N, C-alpha and C positions, 0 to 999 in steps of 0.2 A: 459371477452370471453363469446361468446353465448353459446358455448357448457354446460358450469356451469352457466348457468341461475338458479337460486334459490336455489343456494348451495356456502354456505360459508366452505374455506378451513381453517385449523386450523395447524398449522406449528411450532416445536420445532426442534431447532439444537444441535448437539453434536458435538462441536471441540474439536480436540485433537490438541494441540500447543507444539511440542517439543522445550525443555528448551535449550538455547543457554549458559549451563554449558560446562566446558572442559571434565568432566568425567559423569562416567554413573551415576543414581541414588543411587544403591546401592555398588557400587565396585568403583576400581580405573582405569577399562578400559577406553581407551581415545572414545570421540565422534568426530566422524569425519565420512564424505559423501564420497563414492565412493573409499573406500579402496578393496583391496582383500579382498574375500569372507571370512569370519570366520577366520578372523586375528586379530579381535578388541575382543577377548573374554577370559573368566576365569573361573574357575571353580564357582566363584559367580552367574555370570549371565548365566552361562548354568545350573545352578541347581545341581551341583555334591554333591553326598553325602556327609556331614561334613561342606558344605561352607555355610559361613555365612553373610547375608547381614548388611552395615551399612549403615543408610543414608545420603545422599549430603546434607550439611548445604544450599549449596549457591541454588540449586534447592529449598529449601523450602522458600528462602527466594524471589527466582524469583514468586513463587505461590503467595506470601504473595502480591509483589508488584501491582500483576493483579487483586488479591480480593480489597486491597482498592483503586484501580486508578479506580474500578466500581462502588464503594462503598457498596461495600460486608463488611462481619465481619469475621474478621480470627480468628475464634471459639480457646480458651484456651487450650483444649485439643483435639485431634483427633486421630483416631486408621485406622492402616492400616489392610486390609483385602485378605483376598487371594481368589482369583476370580477362580473357577476351570471350564477349559475347554479344549479340548483335539485338536490340531492342529500341523501340523508339525515344523509349526516355534515359539514354545511355548514350548522348551526342559521341564522344570518343568511340565509344564502339570496343569500351575497355573499360574495366572501373580498377582501379588503383586499391589493391589490398594486400594480405601477408599470406604467404603460402606454406613453406615448408620452413620457415624461419623465423616465426610469429614473437611479440612481445612477453606474451603471457604463457607460461604451462603450467598444468597440474592444478592442485587447490581441490575445494569440495567446499558442497552448500548443505548445511545441515538445515533440517525443517520436521515440523510436526505433522501429524496427519488429525484429522477430526476427532479420533480416538484416542488421542494423548502419544498415539506411538512413536518413537522417533527414527527419522531416516537418515542416511545421508547419501549425497548423490557425487561421485567425482568429476572433474573437470576436465576437459582433454586440453583446451587451449581458450585465450582469449587473443584476440588480436583486433587492430586498428586495421579501418577502409573508410572507404569515401560510401555516401550515399547515391541512388539512383535519382532519377526525377522520377516524376510522377502522370501518370496516362489516365486520363479520364475520358473513360471508355462512352458509346453514343447512351444516351437517354431518350426517351418520350421519341423514338423516332429519329432521332440523327443519323445522317448517312456518313459520320466521319467521329474519329476519336483524336481528342486534343492532348497536347502536350505541355505540364507545368514544368519547366527546370529548375524552380526553387532552389528544391533539394537536393539538386545536383551537390555533391562536393561537401554536403553536411558530413559532421564526423561522427563516425557509428564505433563501438566495440561488437566485435560477435563473439559468443560467448557461448561456447560448443562442449555440450557436456558428455562424459560415459555414457554409454548406453545399460547405464543403473537402474533405469526408472521402470517399475514392474507393472502399473496400473495407472489410468486417468485421474485416478483421486492423487496418487503419488507425483504427477505432474502438476497439477496443482497446486499441489503445497509447495513443490521445487521451485514452480514459478514465482510465487507469492511471497516467498522469502527472499528469491531473487529481487525483485521487484524493490522490496522491502531494504535491503541491503543498498542497492543502487540510490535511492532517495537518501537514505542516511548518510551518505557519501556526498550526497548534492551532487553527483556526476548527472544524472538523467531523469527526468520528472516523472517517469512510468505511464505515460498518458497513452493508452492505447487507440482510444478514441484518433487521435491528432498522428498515429503512427509512429510516436516517440519511443515503442517498445513494440517490437514485433517478435514474431515465436514462429518457427517451423518446429515440425515434430516427424522423427523417423519411426517409423512402427514396423514391427514384423511378429509375428507368433511362432512358437515351435513347441512340439510336444514336452511336457511337465517330465526333466530329465534330462533331455538331451541339451548338450554344451554345444554344438553349432547355431548359429542365429538362422532365421531365416531370411526369406528374402524380403527386402523392408522396401516401404512408399513411404515418399514425402508427401506430408499434409501441409499447404498454405492457405494464407487468406483467413488468419483465423483472428477476430478484431477483440476477444476478449479472453481473461481465463475460463470462464465457464465455457466458453465458443471451445477452447483448445481442450477441454476435456470431453467437451459431447465429442467432436470429431474423431479425438482417439478414441473412445467407446463406438462409435460406429465404425472406424477399420480394424478393429479387434475383433469384433463380430463378422465384418464382410470377410476378412481374410479366412478366419477359422472356418466359416460355412464354405467357403468356397475350397478350402484344403481336404474338408470333411467328406466333399461330395467329390472329390479324386480331380479337383481341376488345379494350376499351379498358380500363384501371385508374380504377376511382374512387376518388375522393376521400373516404378514411374514416378510420377509428380502429382498430385491430386490437390483440386482447390477445392475448400469447405465451403459449401453454401448454405448460409445460416439461415436463407428461407426456406427450402428446401427438406435442410437437415440431413444431406447426402454429401458424398465428396463424389466430385465427378474428375476422369483423367482429364490431366492439362498437355501431359507430354510426357516421352519417358526420360526415365532420371539418367541426369548428365553425372559422368564422372569428371575425375579431376584432369585427364586428360583431354577430354572434350572442350575445356576452357583455356589450353595451350598457354599455361603459365610460365611467364618468364621474369626475370629481374627488373625493377622498372628503370629504365636507363636514366632518366629524368630527376634522380633521388640516392643521394648516397645512403651509405649503410644508418642505421639508427643506432647510437653507441649511446648507452644508458649505466653512466660508472656509479661504485658502490656509495659516495658521497649523495648524489642525485637519488637514488633509492631512498636512502638512511632520511633524508631531507622529509620526501612524500610520506613514508612509513611514521616519522615521530608526528606529524599532523593529522593521522587517521584520526577521525572523530570515534566516539565509543559507540561502537555498535549494537542492534537490538537484545543480541542475547546477553553482552555484558552489562547495560543499562539494566535489562528487567533484574537482572542476579540484583544489582544495586539498589535498586527503588526497596528490593524487599527486605532489604539489610538494612538500608538508612530510615525509612518511612515506614517499618513495621507493616505492611500491607499484604495481602493476600496473592499469592501464584497467577492466580487468575487475572487479579485487577493489575498487575504489574505486566503480565501480556498484552491487555486491553490499552493499557496506558503508552504500552513504546510500539504499538504500532505503528506509530506515526514518530519521524525527529520531532516534529511542529507538537505534536500533543505532548510527548513525553518533554519537552521543555520547557510547556507552558504549565504541566502540573509540578513541576521542580522550580519555576517562579513563583507559583502561589505558594508553596512549601516555604519560602524564605520569609515569609511573616505571618505565617500558621504551622503549629504544634503537632496536629490532630492528621498525621497521613493517610487513614484511612477515612476520617470523612472527609477530608478532600478527595479523594480518590471515588468514592459512593459519589460524592456531587458531581464531580466532572463528568463520571460515566451517566450518570440518570439525567441530571438536569440540562447541563453544559451541551452534552453531544446531543442529546435528544431536541434542543432547540436549534444547533447546528444544522443538525439531519433534515426539520422539520422546516428550516426555513433555506434550505439549500447553500448555505453560508460557509466558505473555510476559516479555518482556526484564526488564520491569519487576517480574516476580515473582520473578524468579532469586534464589535465596540466593546466588548466588556473584557477590559486588559484584566491580566492575573491578580494585580493587586487588589481588584476592586471585587475580584470573588472571596481574596484571602479576609477583606474587611467585613466583607457579609457574613461569612462563616464565624470568623469573630463574635459577631453582634450573637448569633444562634447558639455559640460554647457558652456564652456569660448569661445567656435567658434573657437577652434585651429583646431577640425576637423568636416565635415560634417556626418552626420546621414551614409551618404552612403561609405563615406570614413574608416567611424567607424567598419561597416558590413565588411568591405576589410579587415582591420588591425584584427578584431576580428576571421574570419577566419583563416588567417595566427596564431594567438595565437593559438588558439585552435588545430591546427594539429602541430605547432612544440615546444609550451610552451613559444616561445620567448615574451617578455614584450611589451607592446605597442608602448613605446619611440622608441627602436632598429627598429621595423619594418617601424615606420614612416618616421625613418631616412633612411633605407635602401630604401625604395619605393619611398621618396620624399614627400610623401603624408601630405601637409601641405596646409589647409586651408589658403586661400587669404580676409581678413578683411579689408586691409588698404584702407581708403577711398580714398586717393590720387590716388594711384595706378590704383584700381579701376575704378574713376572717368576719369583718360586718356582712359582707355582701351574703356570705353564707350562712350567716346567724338569720339573717333575714327571708331567704330562702327555704331555711330548715322550720322556721315558724308558720311558713301560708301552707306549708307540708305536711302538717302530723301525721296525717293518714299513712302515708310512703315511711315516715320517720318510724312510725311504731311497726309495720311491715319488715321494714330495715331490719328492726332490734331484735324482731322474730324470724330471722334466719333470711329474707330473702335478698342475700347483698346483692345480687342483680342491678337491686333499685339506686346503687353506687351511680350506672351511667344517667339514671337519669336526672338525680342531681348534679352531676357534672354538666350535663348539657344545659340543666335551667343556669348554674354558673355564667357559661361559654357564652348562653345568650345573653343575660342581662350585662356582663360585660363586652359584648359585641365581638368574642371570640379573642379578645386581647388577654385574655388570664391564662399564666401560666399554666399548662396541664400538670407537670410534676407537683406545683405548691398546690393547686387546687385538689388533686387527689389525695395528698398529705393531709391536709387540714379538714378536709372534709368525712377521711375515715376518723380522724381525732376525734370530731365534734358527732358524728352520726355514732358514735361507739363509746361515748364518754358518757 
């Protein structure tokens, strides 16, 4: 970018991931999106006098999964703290979080940019905390803000990166990989539209070669990875232009306006002292022994990078195909189930990426909702491989399978879609076509070999597209040149 010539961005990301537990982190209230406002609350998550929190063991294990999967250290002892601030959707007037003694420290996220370059970003910490409620700000001229406290107490992990990111593109790559890992671990849905994954970006710029960091601002209210990328690019340009004109960057919190494509100041940026942290008096220290860590570690699933490498080795597919197939755990698992009964890894990879993913996208259906099971695709591909169906026929059959959920065998019988491969039967048809086209036969033998396509077309027309193209080409060449 010419606008930032001579300056280097320094970016750190704070990601809040909502954990896929059934209940909240300190009480038994159900975690569920889209319910009647304020219907999923109790004295504990509302912070009523005398109500005491009890830690959700499942939330702790989910946090441990992410820490271990990213190469971090699960601390044997961590401490919950009260983070004090006042906002309408925080009924207690404080948030239970972790401060100077988090459950997880260190680790890193490795990711690739679009040009194939590999990058790595260190993690400062991963800690547990509870979510706040949600303020529903005025719309259509309403004079009031409403508050929904259903989200209060929903378990979160906050994943804080080191300031290792140097561009908006790198931030996008980091977030994409982070989301993929969370989904593989099955600890977070990653749905940004529902607020299950939220990202704040700390952005500063400094002259190239300078070691000292510049003054940072914090960007909030970004509801997509593309939104994060746009907001960071905007803020890099704004800060650079301000410094070049002789101005000074002020430490502040900015809200990204997606409609206007601008970041507007919300408030001055708080420091930890502003939150008056102190240990949560109603919770004992969280103790994680080595046996518990070992139990969580041995039950970690195969992660995306490992799975991609193994698919290449086991099924002899291209690296690009392995990256596409491991984009989600559901897709990778689906592919491997297809391969249980089908032996051609590349053919299966091609079909899933083109035909299957194409129809899923077109119909806006998730893999888990598809009527086509992996076993059904295996059976269909086996018919193509044996020559019973042509590729064109298979696509027609698959479209019907996807829409109806019927087996390939039943659709083939209903539509009479059987590929004709019998050389004797096809030879008779070819002889008849050659006999009624003596002029084209003579031209072919005089050197106009492109007329082979004409003869193939006539055979396919005569057989209503059911002739095996490979067999037709072979027989035609023998007879035309004989």
